[in-house]
PDB file of N, H, CA, C and O in Angstrom:
ATOM      1  N   UNK A   1     -26.589  33.523 -56.867  1.00  0.00           N
ATOM      2  CA  UNK A   1     -26.892  34.838 -57.370  1.00  0.00           C
ATOM      3  C   UNK A   1     -25.725  35.776 -57.039  1.00  0.00           C
ATOM      4  O   UNK A   1     -25.208  35.739 -55.922  1.00  0.00           O
ATOM      5  N   UNK A   2     -25.305  36.612 -57.991  1.00  0.00           N
ATOM      6  H   UNK A   2     -25.725  36.642 -58.898  1.00  0.00           H
ATOM      7  CA  UNK A   2     -24.167  37.509 -57.772  1.00  0.00           C
ATOM      8  C   UNK A   2     -24.651  38.833 -57.200  1.00  0.00           C
ATOM      9  O   UNK A   2     -25.830  39.181 -57.267  1.00  0.00           O
ATOM     10  N   UNK A   3     -23.702  39.544 -56.642  1.00  0.00           N
ATOM     11  H   UNK A   3     -22.745  39.262 -56.587  1.00  0.00           H
ATOM     12  CA  UNK A   3     -24.035  40.842 -56.052  1.00  0.00           C
ATOM     13  C   UNK A   3     -24.249  41.882 -57.140  1.00  0.00           C
ATOM     14  O   UNK A   3     -23.691  41.787 -58.232  1.00  0.00           O
ATOM     15  N   UNK A   4     -25.056  42.861 -56.824  1.00  0.00           N
ATOM     16  H   UNK A   4     -25.510  42.939 -55.936  1.00  0.00           H
ATOM     17  CA  UNK A   4     -25.308  43.962 -57.746  1.00  0.00           C
ATOM     18  C   UNK A   4     -24.086  44.872 -57.791  1.00  0.00           C
ATOM     19  O   UNK A   4     -23.335  44.951 -56.819  1.00  0.00           O
ATOM     20  N   UNK A   5     -23.881  45.556 -58.910  1.00  0.00           N
ATOM     21  H   UNK A   5     -24.491  45.492 -59.700  1.00  0.00           H
ATOM     22  CA  UNK A   5     -22.700  46.407 -59.074  1.00  0.00           C
ATOM     23  C   UNK A   5     -22.682  47.567 -58.080  1.00  0.00           C
ATOM     24  O   UNK A   5     -21.611  48.055 -57.721  1.00  0.00           O
ATOM     25  N   UNK A   6     -23.855  48.011 -57.634  1.00  0.00           N
ATOM     26  H   UNK A   6     -24.726  47.614 -57.925  1.00  0.00           H
ATOM     27  CA  UNK A   6     -23.920  49.111 -56.673  1.00  0.00           C
ATOM     28  C   UNK A   6     -23.649  48.656 -55.251  1.00  0.00           C
ATOM     29  O   UNK A   6     -23.409  49.494 -54.381  1.00  0.00           O
ATOM     30  N   UNK A   7     -23.680  47.355 -54.985  1.00  0.00           N
ATOM     31  H   UNK A   7     -23.875  46.674 -55.692  1.00  0.00           H
ATOM     32  CA  UNK A   7     -23.400  46.849 -53.647  1.00  0.00           C
ATOM     33  C   UNK A   7     -21.900  46.930 -53.387  1.00  0.00           C
ATOM     34  O   UNK A   7     -21.101  46.318 -54.095  1.00  0.00           O
ATOM     35  N   UNK A   8     -21.538  47.678 -52.383  1.00  0.00           N
ATOM     36  H   UNK A   8     -22.187  48.176 -51.808  1.00  0.00           H
ATOM     37  CA  UNK A   8     -20.132  47.831 -52.028  1.00  0.00           C
ATOM     38  C   UNK A   8     -19.968  47.595 -50.537  1.00  0.00           C
ATOM     39  O   UNK A   8     -20.909  47.759 -49.760  1.00  0.00           O
ATOM     40  N   UNK A   9     -18.777  47.213 -50.156  1.00  0.00           N
ATOM     41  H   UNK A   9     -18.013  47.080 -50.787  1.00  0.00           H
ATOM     42  CA  UNK A   9     -18.511  47.039 -48.740  1.00  0.00           C
ATOM     43  C   UNK A   9     -18.263  48.403 -48.113  1.00  0.00           C
ATOM     44  O   UNK A   9     -18.087  49.396 -48.819  1.00  0.00           O
ATOM     45  N   UNK A  10     -18.248  48.445 -46.804  1.00  0.00           N
ATOM     46  H   UNK A  10     -18.391  47.639 -46.231  1.00  0.00           H
ATOM     47  CA  UNK A  10     -18.032  49.703 -46.093  1.00  0.00           C
ATOM     48  C   UNK A  10     -16.566  50.109 -46.084  1.00  0.00           C
ATOM     49  O   UNK A  10     -16.240  51.201 -45.620  1.00  0.00           O
ATOM     50  N   UNK A  11     -15.680  49.268 -46.580  1.00  0.00           N
ATOM     51  H   UNK A  11     -15.945  48.380 -46.957  1.00  0.00           H
ATOM     52  CA  UNK A  11     -14.257  49.564 -46.546  1.00  0.00           C
ATOM     53  C   UNK A  11     -13.901  50.790 -47.378  1.00  0.00           C
ATOM     54  O   UNK A  11     -12.976  51.517 -47.017  1.00  0.00           O
ATOM     55  N   UNK A  12     -14.593  51.039 -48.460  1.00  0.00           N
ATOM     56  H   UNK A  12     -15.345  50.448 -48.753  1.00  0.00           H
ATOM     57  CA  UNK A  12     -14.242  52.160 -49.326  1.00  0.00           C
ATOM     58  C   UNK A  12     -14.575  53.504 -48.689  1.00  0.00           C
ATOM     59  O   UNK A  12     -14.012  54.526 -49.081  1.00  0.00           O
ATOM     60  N   UNK A  13     -15.489  53.519 -47.705  1.00  0.00           N
ATOM     61  H   UNK A  13     -15.947  52.688 -47.387  1.00  0.00           H
ATOM     62  CA  UNK A  13     -15.867  54.790 -47.103  1.00  0.00           C
ATOM     63  C   UNK A  13     -14.707  55.408 -46.318  1.00  0.00           C
ATOM     64  O   UNK A  13     -14.571  56.631 -46.296  1.00  0.00           O
ATOM     65  N   UNK A  14     -13.876  54.599 -45.680  1.00  0.00           N
ATOM     66  H   UNK A  14     -13.986  53.605 -45.697  1.00  0.00           H
ATOM     67  CA  UNK A  14     -12.746  55.170 -44.953  1.00  0.00           C
ATOM     68  C   UNK A  14     -11.722  55.753 -45.921  1.00  0.00           C
ATOM     69  O   UNK A  14     -11.074  56.751 -45.605  1.00  0.00           O
ATOM     70  N   UNK A  15     -11.570  55.148 -47.089  1.00  0.00           N
ATOM     71  H   UNK A  15     -12.097  54.337 -47.346  1.00  0.00           H
ATOM     72  CA  UNK A  15     -10.671  55.690 -48.101  1.00  0.00           C
ATOM     73  C   UNK A  15     -11.165  57.025 -48.619  1.00  0.00           C
ATOM     74  O   UNK A  15     -10.379  57.945 -48.849  1.00  0.00           O
ATOM     75  N   UNK A  16     -12.481  57.125 -48.803  1.00  0.00           N
ATOM     76  H   UNK A  16     -13.119  56.378 -48.616  1.00  0.00           H
ATOM     77  CA  UNK A  16     -13.053  58.391 -49.249  1.00  0.00           C
ATOM     78  C   UNK A  16     -12.843  59.465 -48.195  1.00  0.00           C
ATOM     79  O   UNK A  16     -12.538  60.611 -48.524  1.00  0.00           O
ATOM     80  N   UNK A  17     -13.007  59.097 -46.927  1.00  0.00           N
ATOM     81  H   UNK A  17     -13.255  58.166 -46.660  1.00  0.00           H
ATOM     82  CA  UNK A  17     -12.816  60.059 -45.839  1.00  0.00           C
ATOM     83  C   UNK A  17     -11.368  60.523 -45.786  1.00  0.00           C
ATOM     84  O   UNK A  17     -11.104  61.715 -45.629  1.00  0.00           O
ATOM     85  N   UNK A  18     -10.444  59.606 -45.912  1.00  0.00           N
ATOM     86  H   UNK A  18     -10.658  58.637 -46.039  1.00  0.00           H
ATOM     87  CA  UNK A  18      -9.027  59.970 -45.906  1.00  0.00           C
ATOM     88  C   UNK A  18      -8.682  60.866 -47.085  1.00  0.00           C
ATOM     89  O   UNK A  18      -7.940  61.836 -46.931  1.00  0.00           O
ATOM     90  N   UNK A  19      -9.212  60.550 -48.254  1.00  0.00           N
ATOM     91  H   UNK A  19      -9.815  59.762 -48.378  1.00  0.00           H
ATOM     92  CA  UNK A  19      -8.965  61.377 -49.434  1.00  0.00           C
ATOM     93  C   UNK A  19      -9.542  62.775 -49.234  1.00  0.00           C
ATOM     94  O   UNK A  19      -8.888  63.765 -49.564  1.00  0.00           O
ATOM     95  N   UNK A  20     -10.763  62.870 -48.695  1.00  0.00           N
ATOM     96  H   UNK A  20     -11.295  62.066 -48.427  1.00  0.00           H
ATOM     97  CA  UNK A  20     -11.407  64.159 -48.473  1.00  0.00           C
ATOM     98  C   UNK A  20     -10.624  64.994 -47.474  1.00  0.00           C
ATOM     99  O   UNK A  20     -10.404  66.183 -47.707  1.00  0.00           O
ATOM    100  N   UNK A  21     -10.200  64.400 -46.369  1.00  0.00           N
ATOM    101  H   UNK A  21     -10.379  63.435 -46.179  1.00  0.00           H
ATOM    102  CA  UNK A  21      -9.461  65.166 -45.362  1.00  0.00           C
ATOM    103  C   UNK A  21      -8.112  65.624 -45.896  1.00  0.00           C
ATOM    104  O   UNK A  21      -7.680  66.737 -45.596  1.00  0.00           O
ATOM    105  N   UNK A  22      -7.433  64.784 -46.686  1.00  0.00           N
ATOM    106  H   UNK A  22      -7.784  63.880 -46.930  1.00  0.00           H
ATOM    107  CA  UNK A  22      -6.160  65.187 -47.271  1.00  0.00           C
ATOM    108  C   UNK A  22      -6.364  66.339 -48.243  1.00  0.00           C
ATOM    109  O   UNK A  22      -5.577  67.286 -48.265  1.00  0.00           O
ATOM    110  N   UNK A  23      -7.415  66.260 -49.044  1.00  0.00           N
ATOM    111  H   UNK A  23      -8.054  65.491 -49.026  1.00  0.00           H
ATOM    112  CA  UNK A  23      -7.697  67.316 -50.010  1.00  0.00           C
ATOM    113  C   UNK A  23      -8.029  68.627 -49.302  1.00  0.00           C
ATOM    114  O   UNK A  23      -7.577  69.686 -49.736  1.00  0.00           O
ATOM    115  N   UNK A  24      -8.803  68.580 -48.228  1.00  0.00           N
ATOM    116  H   UNK A  24      -9.170  67.719 -47.875  1.00  0.00           H
ATOM    117  CA  UNK A  24      -9.139  69.785 -47.473  1.00  0.00           C
ATOM    118  C   UNK A  24      -7.904  70.379 -46.812  1.00  0.00           C
ATOM    119  O   UNK A  24      -7.743  71.599 -46.784  1.00  0.00           O
ATOM    120  N   UNK A  25      -7.038  69.536 -46.284  1.00  0.00           N
ATOM    121  H   UNK A  25      -7.168  68.545 -46.307  1.00  0.00           H
ATOM    122  CA  UNK A  25      -5.831  69.997 -45.619  1.00  0.00           C
ATOM    123  C   UNK A  25      -4.893  70.670 -46.621  1.00  0.00           C
ATOM    124  O   UNK A  25      -4.290  71.696 -46.306  1.00  0.00           O
ATOM    125  N   UNK A  26      -4.764  70.108 -47.814  1.00  0.00           N
ATOM    126  H   UNK A  26      -5.253  69.275 -48.070  1.00  0.00           H
ATOM    127  CA  UNK A  26      -3.843  70.649 -48.809  1.00  0.00           C
ATOM    128  C   UNK A  26      -4.420  71.835 -49.574  1.00  0.00           C
ATOM    129  O   UNK A  26      -3.683  72.539 -50.265  1.00  0.00           O
ATOM    130  N   UNK A  27      -5.722  72.066 -49.463  1.00  0.00           N
ATOM    131  H   UNK A  27      -6.321  71.494 -48.902  1.00  0.00           H
ATOM    132  CA  UNK A  27      -6.319  73.171 -50.210  1.00  0.00           C
ATOM    133  C   UNK A  27      -6.166  74.508 -49.493  1.00  0.00           C
ATOM    134  O   UNK A  27      -6.520  75.547 -50.051  1.00  0.00           O
ATOM    135  N   UNK A  28      -5.647  74.502 -48.273  1.00  0.00           N
ATOM    136  H   UNK A  28      -5.358  73.659 -47.820  1.00  0.00           H
ATOM    137  CA  UNK A  28      -5.447  75.751 -47.539  1.00  0.00           C
ATOM    138  C   UNK A  28      -4.387  76.621 -48.192  1.00  0.00           C
ATOM    139  O   UNK A  28      -3.540  76.127 -48.936  1.00  0.00           O
ATOM    140  N   UNK A  29      -4.436  77.899 -47.916  1.00  0.00           N
ATOM    141  H   UNK A  29      -5.125  78.300 -47.311  1.00  0.00           H
ATOM    142  CA  UNK A  29      -3.465  78.820 -48.496  1.00  0.00           C
ATOM    143  C   UNK A  29      -2.134  78.765 -47.746  1.00  0.00           C
ATOM    144  O   UNK A  29      -2.089  78.567 -46.531  1.00  0.00           O
ATOM    145  N   UNK A  30      -1.081  78.942 -48.486  1.00  0.00           N
ATOM    146  H   UNK A  30      -1.118  79.103 -49.472  1.00  0.00           H
ATOM    147  CA  UNK A  30       0.245  78.988 -47.889  1.00  0.00           C
ATOM    148  C   UNK A  30       0.374  80.300 -47.112  1.00  0.00           C
ATOM    149  O   UNK A  30      -0.152  81.323 -47.551  1.00  0.00           O
ATOM    150  N   UNK A  31       1.060  80.290 -45.972  1.00  0.00           N
ATOM    151  H   UNK A  31       1.488  79.459 -45.616  1.00  0.00           H
ATOM    152  CA  UNK A  31       1.189  81.514 -45.169  1.00  0.00           C
ATOM    153  C   UNK A  31       1.777  82.705 -45.932  1.00  0.00           C
ATOM    154  O   UNK A  31       1.407  83.847 -45.660  1.00  0.00           O
ATOM    155  N   UNK A  32       2.675  82.459 -46.870  1.00  0.00           N
ATOM    156  H   UNK A  32       2.975  81.531 -47.091  1.00  0.00           H
ATOM    157  CA  UNK A  32       3.238  83.575 -47.633  1.00  0.00           C
ATOM    158  C   UNK A  32       2.186  84.228 -48.525  1.00  0.00           C
ATOM    159  O   UNK A  32       2.231  85.440 -48.738  1.00  0.00           O
ATOM    160  N   UNK A  33       1.248  83.453 -49.048  1.00  0.00           N
ATOM    161  H   UNK A  33       1.212  82.468 -48.876  1.00  0.00           H
ATOM    162  CA  UNK A  33       0.171  84.005 -49.866  1.00  0.00           C
ATOM    163  C   UNK A  33      -0.749  84.867 -49.007  1.00  0.00           C
ATOM    164  O   UNK A  33      -1.183  85.937 -49.435  1.00  0.00           O
ATOM    165  N   UNK A  34      -1.041  84.408 -47.814  1.00  0.00           N
ATOM    166  H   UNK A  34      -0.689  83.539 -47.466  1.00  0.00           H
ATOM    167  CA  UNK A  34      -1.886  85.185 -46.897  1.00  0.00           C
ATOM    168  C   UNK A  34      -1.208  86.512 -46.558  1.00  0.00           C
ATOM    169  O   UNK A  34      -1.868  87.549 -46.495  1.00  0.00           O
ATOM    170  N   UNK A  35       0.119  86.478 -46.338  1.00  0.00           N
ATOM    171  H   UNK A  35       0.655  85.635 -46.389  1.00  0.00           H
ATOM    172  CA  UNK A  35       0.866  87.693 -46.032  1.00  0.00           C
ATOM    173  C   UNK A  35       0.806  88.677 -47.199  1.00  0.00           C
ATOM    174  O   UNK A  35       0.623  89.877 -46.996  1.00  0.00           O
ATOM    175  N   UNK A  36       0.960  88.168 -48.411  1.00  0.00           N
ATOM    176  H   UNK A  36       1.109  87.193 -48.576  1.00  0.00           H
ATOM    177  CA  UNK A  36       0.904  89.051 -49.575  1.00  0.00           C
ATOM    178  C   UNK A  36      -0.479  89.664 -49.755  1.00  0.00           C
ATOM    179  O   UNK A  36      -0.594  90.825 -50.150  1.00  0.00           O
ATOM    180  N   UNK A  37      -1.510  88.916 -49.475  1.00  0.00           N
ATOM    181  H   UNK A  37      -1.417  87.974 -49.154  1.00  0.00           H
ATOM    182  CA  UNK A  37      -2.869  89.425 -49.652  1.00  0.00           C
ATOM    183  C   UNK A  37      -3.252  90.454 -48.596  1.00  0.00           C
ATOM    184  O   UNK A  37      -4.059  91.342 -48.871  1.00  0.00           O
ATOM    185  N   UNK A  38      -2.696  90.355 -47.405  1.00  0.00           N
ATOM    186  H   UNK A  38      -2.040  89.634 -47.182  1.00  0.00           H
ATOM    187  CA  UNK A  38      -3.054  91.282 -46.333  1.00  0.00           C
ATOM    188  C   UNK A  38      -2.156  92.523 -46.302  1.00  0.00           C
ATOM    189  O   UNK A  38      -2.399  93.443 -45.521  1.00  0.00           O
ATOM    190  N   UNK A  39      -1.148  92.553 -47.125  1.00  0.00           N
ATOM    191  H   UNK A  39      -0.950  91.806 -47.760  1.00  0.00           H
ATOM    192  CA  UNK A  39      -0.222  93.676 -47.180  1.00  0.00           C
ATOM    193  C   UNK A  39      -0.925  94.891 -47.786  1.00  0.00           C
ATOM    194  O   UNK A  39      -1.692  94.740 -48.737  1.00  0.00           O
ATOM    195  N   UNK A  40      -0.681  96.088 -47.255  1.00  0.00           N
ATOM    196  H   UNK A  40      -0.058  96.211 -46.483  1.00  0.00           H
ATOM    197  CA  UNK A  40      -1.333  97.269 -47.839  1.00  0.00           C
ATOM    198  C   UNK A  40      -0.833  97.514 -49.261  1.00  0.00           C
ATOM    199  O   UNK A  40       0.344  97.323 -49.567  1.00  0.00           O
ATOM    200  N   UNK A  41      -1.744  97.936 -50.106  1.00  0.00           N
ATOM    201  H   UNK A  41      -2.700  98.092 -49.857  1.00  0.00           H
ATOM    202  CA  UNK A  41      -1.406  98.170 -51.506  1.00  0.00           C
ATOM    203  C   UNK A  41      -0.992  99.624 -51.709  1.00  0.00           C
ATOM    204  O   UNK A  41      -1.540 100.535 -51.090  1.00  0.00           O
ATOM    205  N   UNK A  42      -0.032  99.815 -52.572  1.00  0.00           N
ATOM    206  H   UNK A  42       0.413  99.075 -53.075  1.00  0.00           H
ATOM    207  CA  UNK A  42       0.370 101.173 -52.942  1.00  0.00           C
ATOM    208  C   UNK A  42      -0.671 101.707 -53.915  1.00  0.00           C
ATOM    209  O   UNK A  42      -1.005 101.049 -54.900  1.00  0.00           O
ATOM    210  N   UNK A  43      -1.173 102.882 -53.641  1.00  0.00           N
ATOM    211  H   UNK A  43      -0.901 103.417 -52.841  1.00  0.00           H
ATOM    212  CA  UNK A  43      -2.219 103.458 -54.488  1.00  0.00           C
ATOM    213  C   UNK A  43      -1.647 104.551 -55.361  1.00  0.00           C
ATOM    214  O   UNK A  43      -0.847 105.378 -54.922  1.00  0.00           O
ATOM    215  N   UNK A  44      -2.072 104.534 -56.593  1.00  0.00           N
ATOM    216  H   UNK A  44      -2.722 103.863 -56.950  1.00  0.00           H
ATOM    217  CA  UNK A  44      -1.685 105.565 -57.538  1.00  0.00           C
ATOM    218  C   UNK A  44      -2.845 106.548 -57.623  1.00  0.00           C
ATOM    219  O   UNK A  44      -3.852 106.280 -58.279  1.00  0.00           O
ATOM    220  N   UNK A  45      -2.698 107.672 -56.965  1.00  0.00           N
ATOM    221  H   UNK A  45      -1.880 107.891 -56.433  1.00  0.00           H
ATOM    222  CA  UNK A  45      -3.778 108.661 -56.892  1.00  0.00           C
ATOM    223  C   UNK A  45      -4.118 109.227 -58.268  1.00  0.00           C
ATOM    224  O   UNK A  45      -5.280 109.530 -58.539  1.00  0.00           O
ATOM    225  N   UNK A  46      -3.123 109.372 -59.134  1.00  0.00           N
ATOM    226  H   UNK A  46      -2.180 109.126 -58.913  1.00  0.00           H
ATOM    227  CA  UNK A  46      -3.383 109.926 -60.467  1.00  0.00           C
ATOM    228  C   UNK A  46      -4.279 108.996 -61.272  1.00  0.00           C
ATOM    229  O   UNK A  46      -5.177 109.458 -61.976  1.00  0.00           O
ATOM    230  N   UNK A  47      -4.046 107.693 -61.176  1.00  0.00           N
ATOM    231  H   UNK A  47      -3.317 107.318 -60.604  1.00  0.00           H
ATOM    232  CA  UNK A  47      -4.865 106.729 -61.908  1.00  0.00           C
ATOM    233  C   UNK A  47      -6.290 106.719 -61.366  1.00  0.00           C
ATOM    234  O   UNK A  47      -7.246 106.600 -62.133  1.00  0.00           O
ATOM    235  N   UNK A  48      -6.437 106.844 -60.055  1.00  0.00           N
ATOM    236  H   UNK A  48      -5.661 106.941 -59.432  1.00  0.00           H
ATOM    237  CA  UNK A  48      -7.771 106.880 -59.465  1.00  0.00           C
ATOM    238  C   UNK A  48      -8.525 108.132 -59.904  1.00  0.00           C
ATOM    239  O   UNK A  48      -9.719 108.061 -60.198  1.00  0.00           O
ATOM    240  N   UNK A  49      -7.853 109.260 -59.950  1.00  0.00           N
ATOM    241  H   UNK A  49      -6.883 109.317 -59.711  1.00  0.00           H
ATOM    242  CA  UNK A  49      -8.496 110.511 -60.355  1.00  0.00           C
ATOM    243  C   UNK A  49      -8.920 110.440 -61.814  1.00  0.00           C
ATOM    244  O   UNK A  49      -9.994 110.912 -62.185  1.00  0.00           O
ATOM    245  N   UNK A  50      -8.063 109.845 -62.637  1.00  0.00           N
ATOM    246  H   UNK A  50      -7.190 109.461 -62.336  1.00  0.00           H
ATOM    247  CA  UNK A  50      -8.371 109.706 -64.058  1.00  0.00           C
ATOM    248  C   UNK A  50      -9.606 108.831 -64.260  1.00  0.00           C
ATOM    249  O   UNK A  50     -10.471 109.165 -65.069  1.00  0.00           O
ATOM    250  N   UNK A  51      -9.700 107.719 -63.539  1.00  0.00           N
ATOM    251  H   UNK A  51      -8.997 107.448 -62.881  1.00  0.00           H
ATOM    252  CA  UNK A  51     -10.866 106.851 -63.632  1.00  0.00           C
ATOM    253  C   UNK A  51     -12.118 107.577 -63.155  1.00  0.00           C
ATOM    254  O   UNK A  51     -13.192 107.399 -63.731  1.00  0.00           O
ATOM    255  N   UNK A  52     -11.996 108.385 -62.117  1.00  0.00           N
ATOM    256  H   UNK A  52     -11.124 108.529 -61.648  1.00  0.00           H
ATOM    257  CA  UNK A  52     -13.136 109.140 -61.609  1.00  0.00           C
ATOM    258  C   UNK A  52     -13.612 110.154 -62.642  1.00  0.00           C
ATOM    259  O   UNK A  52     -14.815 110.361 -62.800  1.00  0.00           O
ATOM    260  N   UNK A  53     -12.673 110.787 -63.349  1.00  0.00           N
ATOM    261  H   UNK A  53     -11.696 110.618 -63.221  1.00  0.00           H
ATOM    262  CA  UNK A  53     -13.053 111.750 -64.380  1.00  0.00           C
ATOM    263  C   UNK A  53     -13.751 111.070 -65.553  1.00  0.00           C
ATOM    264  O   UNK A  53     -14.736 111.593 -66.074  1.00  0.00           O
ATOM    265  N   UNK A  54     -13.250 109.911 -65.974  1.00  0.00           N
ATOM    266  H   UNK A  54     -12.450 109.487 -65.551  1.00  0.00           H
ATOM    267  CA  UNK A  54     -13.905 109.173 -67.047  1.00  0.00           C
ATOM    268  C   UNK A  54     -15.320 108.762 -66.641  1.00  0.00           C
ATOM    269  O   UNK A  54     -16.244 108.837 -67.450  1.00  0.00           O
ATOM    270  N   UNK A  55     -15.488 108.333 -65.403  1.00  0.00           N
ATOM    271  H   UNK A  55     -14.737 108.272 -64.745  1.00  0.00           H
ATOM    272  CA  UNK A  55     -16.826 107.951 -64.920  1.00  0.00           C
ATOM    273  C   UNK A  55     -17.752 109.159 -64.892  1.00  0.00           C
ATOM    274  O   UNK A  55     -18.930 109.043 -65.231  1.00  0.00           O
ATOM    275  N   UNK A  56     -17.232 110.315 -64.493  1.00  0.00           N
ATOM    276  H   UNK A  56     -16.276 110.408 -64.218  1.00  0.00           H
ATOM    277  CA  UNK A  56     -18.032 111.537 -64.460  1.00  0.00           C
ATOM    278  C   UNK A  56     -18.482 111.915 -65.869  1.00  0.00           C
ATOM    279  O   UNK A  56     -19.641 112.272 -66.082  1.00  0.00           O
ATOM    280  N   UNK A  57     -17.569 111.836 -66.819  1.00  0.00           N
ATOM    281  H   UNK A  57     -16.627 111.546 -66.646  1.00  0.00           H
ATOM    282  CA  UNK A  57     -17.901 112.168 -68.211  1.00  0.00           C
ATOM    283  C   UNK A  57     -18.938 111.190 -68.751  1.00  0.00           C
ATOM    284  O   UNK A  57     -19.883 111.589 -69.430  1.00  0.00           O
ATOM    285  N   UNK A  58     -18.758 109.914 -68.446  1.00  0.00           N
ATOM    286  H   UNK A  58     -17.990 109.590 -67.894  1.00  0.00           H
ATOM    287  CA  UNK A  58     -19.694 108.880 -68.918  1.00  0.00           C
ATOM    288  C   UNK A  58     -21.087 109.123 -68.371  1.00  0.00           C
ATOM    289  O   UNK A  58     -22.070 108.889 -69.074  1.00  0.00           O
ATOM    290  N   UNK A  59     -21.194 109.584 -67.145  1.00  0.00           N
ATOM    291  H   UNK A  59     -20.395 109.775 -66.575  1.00  0.00           H
ATOM    292  CA  UNK A  59     -22.510 109.863 -66.544  1.00  0.00           C
ATOM    293  C   UNK A  59     -23.133 111.128 -67.105  1.00  0.00           C
ATOM    294  O   UNK A  59     -24.326 111.363 -66.918  1.00  0.00           O
ATOM    295  N   UNK A  60     -22.343 111.949 -67.791  1.00  0.00           N
ATOM    296  H   UNK A  60     -21.374 111.758 -67.943  1.00  0.00           H
ATOM    297  CA  UNK A  60     -22.870 113.160 -68.402  1.00  0.00           C
ATOM    298  C   UNK A  60     -22.786 114.381 -67.525  1.00  0.00           C
ATOM    299  O   UNK A  60     -23.384 115.408 -67.847  1.00  0.00           O
ATOM    300  N   UNK A  61     -22.064 114.306 -66.427  1.00  0.00           N
ATOM    301  H   UNK A  61     -21.578 113.472 -66.165  1.00  0.00           H
ATOM    302  CA  UNK A  61     -21.917 115.470 -65.543  1.00  0.00           C
ATOM    303  C   UNK A  61     -20.906 116.432 -66.130  1.00  0.00           C
ATOM    304  O   UNK A  61     -19.922 116.033 -66.753  1.00  0.00           O
ATOM    305  N   UNK A  62     -21.173 117.703 -65.918  1.00  0.00           N
ATOM    306  H   UNK A  62     -21.972 118.027 -65.412  1.00  0.00           H
ATOM    307  CA  UNK A  62     -20.231 118.723 -66.388  1.00  0.00           C
ATOM    308  C   UNK A  62     -19.622 119.429 -65.188  1.00  0.00           C
ATOM    309  O   UNK A  62     -20.196 119.431 -64.099  1.00  0.00           O
ATOM    310  N   UNK A  63     -18.470 120.020 -65.394  1.00  0.00           N
ATOM    311  H   UNK A  63     -18.004 120.018 -66.279  1.00  0.00           H
ATOM    312  CA  UNK A  63     -17.752 120.713 -64.321  1.00  0.00           C
ATOM    313  C   UNK A  63     -18.443 121.966 -63.924  1.00  0.00           C
ATOM    314  O   UNK A  63     -17.973 122.674 -63.033  1.00  0.00           O
TER     315      UNK A  63
END
């Protein structure tokens, strides 16, 4: 009698573990990306004020 197709040896589990750990290790962010994300952003106050005015008008508030 032959083995069923779902019957596998335990040898493949170590390969899966190695693949998973390599994938997790390589999925981390590069330090330069982290530095760019944590850097303070330059804010354009005029653009923020303009968006606030549009939101005020949309809500129906008057000056």
